[in-house]
C-alpha positions in Angstrom: 114.4 27.6 194.1 111.3 28.3 192.7 111.5 32.3 194.2 114.3 32.1 191.4 111.5 31.0 188.6 108.9 33.0 189.3 111.6 36.2 189.1 112.4 35.4 186.2 109.5 34.7 184.6 108.5 38.5 185.6 111.6 39.9 184.3 111.3 38.0 180.6 107.1 39.4 181.0 108.2 43.0 181.4 110.4 42.4 178.4 107.9 41.2 176.1 106.1 44.1 177.1 108.1 46.5 176.6 109.2 45.4 173.2 105.2 45.5 172.5 105.5 49.4 173.8 108.3 49.6 171.3 106.8 48.6 168.6 102.9 50.5 169.0 105.5 54.0 169.4 107.2 53.3 165.7 103.4 52.6 164.1 102.8 56.2 165.0 104.2 58.3 161.9 101.4 57.6 159.9 100.0 60.6 162.3 102.7 62.9 160.6 102.4 61.8 157.3 98.9 62.9 156.5 100.2 65.9 158.3 103.1 66.6 155.9 100.4 65.9 152.9 98.3 69.3 154.9 101.8 70.9 154.7 102.0 70.7 150.6 98.7 71.8 149.5 99.1 75.0 151.6 101.3 76.6 148.6 98.9 76.4 145.7 96.5 78.2 148.8 98.9 81.1 149.7 99.4 81.5 145.4 95.4 81.6 144.4 95.3 84.1 147.2 97.6 86.2 146.3 96.4 86.0 142.2 93.1 87.0 143.2 94.4 90.1 144.9 96.3 91.1 142.3 93.1 90.9 140.0 91.4 92.8 142.3 94.4 94.5 143.2 94.0 95.7 139.4 91.0 96.1 138.7 90.9 98.6 141.3 93.3 101.4 140.1 93.6 104.8 141.4 96.4 105.5 138.5 98.0 104.4 135.5 101.4 105.4 133.9 102.4 106.4 131.1 105.7 107.1 129.2 107.0 108.1 132.7 103.9 110.0 134.4 101.0 109.0 136.5 97.5 109.6 135.5 94.3 109.6 138.0 92.2 106.5 136.4 89.6 109.3 137.6 90.4 111.3 134.2 87.6 112.5 132.0 90.0 113.9 129.5 93.9 113.0 128.4 96.3 114.3 126.4 99.0 112.3 124.8 100.7 113.5 121.6 103.8 113.5 120.1 105.3 111.2 122.5 106.4 108.9 120.6 103.5 106.0 122.4 104.0 102.6 120.9 101.4 99.9 121.3 102.7 98.4 124.3 102.8 102.4 126.3 99.0 102.9 125.9 98.0 98.8 126.9 97.0 100.5 130.6 94.4 103.1 129.2 91.9 100.3 129.6 91.8 101.4 132.6 91.2 105.1 132.5 87.3 103.9 132.0 86.2 107.6 132.9 87.8 109.1 129.7 85.3 111.8 127.3 88.0 112.9 125.8 91.5 111.2 124.8 93.9 112.9 122.1 96.8 110.2 121.4 97.9 111.7 117.9 101.2 112.3 116.2 102.6 108.7 117.4 103.3 105.4 117.0 100.5 103.4 117.5 98.4 100.8 115.7 96.6 98.9 118.1 93.7 100.2 119.6 92.6 97.5 121.8 93.2 98.7 124.6 90.7 101.5 123.7 87.3 99.3 123.4 85.9 99.4 127.0 86.5 103.1 127.0 83.0 103.6 126.1 82.7 106.7 128.6 83.9 108.7 125.0 83.1 110.9 123.0 86.0 112.8 121.4 89.0 110.8 120.3 91.7 112.3 118.2 93.8 109.6 116.5 95.7 111.5 114.0 99.3 110.8 112.3 99.3 106.8 113.3 100.1 104.1 112.0 96.4 102.7 112.4 94.7 100.1 110.1 92.5 98.4 112.0 89.6 100.4 114.0 87.5 97.5 114.8 87.8 98.4 118.7 86.9 101.5 118.2 83.6 100.0 117.1 82.1 99.6 120.7 82.5 103.8 120.8 78.7 104.0 120.6 79.1 107.3 122.3 81.0 108.6 120.0 80.9 112.2 118.8 84.3 113.3 117.6 86.8 111.6 115.9 89.6 112.7 114.3 91.5 109.8 111.9 93.7 111.7 109.1 97.3 110.8 108.6 96.8 106.5 108.6 96.7 103.4 106.4 93.2 103.0 107.1 91.2 101.4 103.9 88.0 99.4 105.7 85.6 101.6 107.1 82.7 99.7 107.7 82.5 99.0 111.6 81.6 103.2 111.7 78.4 102.6 110.4 76.7 101.9 114.4 78.4 105.6 115.3 75.2 106.7 115.3 75.4 109.0 117.9 78.9 110.7 115.8 78.7 114.2 114.5 82.1 115.0 113.1 84.1 113.0 111.2 88.3 113.6 109.9 89.4 110.5 107.9 91.3 112.3 105.3 94.9 111.5 104.3 94.3 107.3 104.8 92.9 104.7 102.0 89.4 104.6 101.8 88.0 103.2 99.2 84.2 102.3 99.4 82.4 105.1 102.0 79.0 103.1 102.0 79.3 102.3 106.0 79.0 106.4 106.4 75.5 106.4 105.2 73.3 105.7 108.5 76.1 108.7 110.0 74.2 112.3 110.2 77.2 114.2 110.5 77.3 117.5 110.2 81.3 118.5 109.7 82.9 114.9 107.0 86.4 115.2 105.4 87.4 112.5 103.3 90.3 114.6 101.7 93.1 112.6 100.6 91.5 108.7 99.2 90.8 106.8 96.9 87.0 107.4 96.4 85.0 107.4 92.9 81.3 106.6 93.9 80.4 109.2 96.9 77.0 108.2 96.1 76.3 107.0 100.1 76.2 111.0 101.0 73.3 112.1 99.6 71.4 111.2 103.0 73.8 113.4 104.9 71.2 116.4 104.5 72.1 118.0 107.6 76.1 118.4 107.1 77.8 121.6 106.3 81.8 121.3 105.8 82.6 118.4 103.4 86.1 117.9 102.3 86.4 115.9 99.2 89.3 117.5 97.8 92.2 114.9 96.1 89.7 111.9 95.2 88.9 109.8 92.0 85.4 111.7 92.1 83.5 112.1 88.4 79.6 111.9 89.4 78.9 114.8 91.7 74.4 114.8 91.4 74.4 113.0 94.8 75.0 116.0 96.4 72.7 118.3 95.5 70.3 117.1 98.4 73.0 118.4 100.5 71.3 121.7 101.0 72.6 122.4 103.9 75.8 123.0 102.8 78.1 125.8 103.9 82.0 125.2 102.8 82.4 122.6 99.7 85.2 121.3 98.6 85.7 119.3 95.2 89.5 120.2 94.4 91.8 118.0 92.4 89.4 115.0 91.0 87.7 114.8 88.1 84.6 116.9 88.0 83.1 118.4 84.6 79.0 118.7 85.1 78.4 121.0 87.9 74.6 120.7 87.4 74.0 119.6 90.8 75.4 122.2 93.0 73.2 125.4 91.2 70.7 124.3 93.9 72.7 124.7 97.1 71.9 128.1 98.3 73.2 127.9 101.7 76.9 127.8 99.8 79.6 130.7 101.7 82.5 128.7 99.8 83.2 126.4 97.0 86.6 125.5 95.8 86.5 123.3 92.7 90.1 123.9 91.2 92.4 121.3 89.1 89.5 119.6 88.1 88.0 118.4 84.1 85.2 121.7 84.1 85.0 123.3 80.8 81.1 124.4 81.6 81.1 126.8 84.6 77.9 128.7 83.6 75.6 126.1 86.5 77.4 128.3 89.1 75.6 131.6 88.2 73.4 131.1 90.7 75.8 130.8 93.5 77.7 133.7 91.7 74.5 136.0 92.3 74.7 135.0 96.0 78.8 136.5 96.5 79.5 132.6 97.3 83.3 132.2 97.0 83.9 130.1 93.5 87.2 128.9 93.1 88.6 127.9 89.3 91.5 127.5 88.9 93.7 124.9 86.3 90.1 123.5 84.9 89.9 123.7 80.9 87.1 126.2 80.9 85.9 127.4 77.3 82.0 128.7 78.2 81.7 130.7 81.4 79.1 133.6 81.6 
């Protein structure tokens, strides 16, 4: 009888110990939960690495694609005129930082912001686009030649610091105030077809050789008297009547004064003796020599 009791007691203890062992195994899952939390963070890390990788690739581009054509980012000259390019089409140009010469003439461009980082540019041609705001050009301080003809530009204040520039074409725009040009030392300046009345800012351009002021609203040309390096001068289509300031321009070879209000052309006698080519057609001249 005693043996049976002991056997039953042993069995009872074994059952209890076995149940405790099962409870211990059930309590282990929290370790697995911690592991699951760790794996949930992995996609974020992978995504961050992908973004960083994309940024590295973008800054190390070997080429860009514009209008279906591939261009190396090491190019120093790029000609993209007459391609009907839009603002979106030229966005990739920001990577072309080696460019020295860029031609975007005859397109549909209005936003120049992709060009602001192209600080090596020396020649930039933007003729016949839809440009109003030229503020991004302010960063291109190494520019030597700039062609902006045939746009809708009225504010040229950003040009005042581009003192390396030597040739500026601004014809056929909406410019009336040329004060920002007073600090520039230009050899060639074309302001034809604007709304300019006051040309006094040009008085300091004593080394200018080629000046086109055709088709403006100019009456007083006295600021031109000190521009003695002038070889070509076009004053056609203004409201000029007094020619005395031109007497000192003895280096002139060609002078266009058509379509003004000139009655007395005698101040041009000295220029005539130097065989300057002078065109006075369509003026109400009554006094001549």
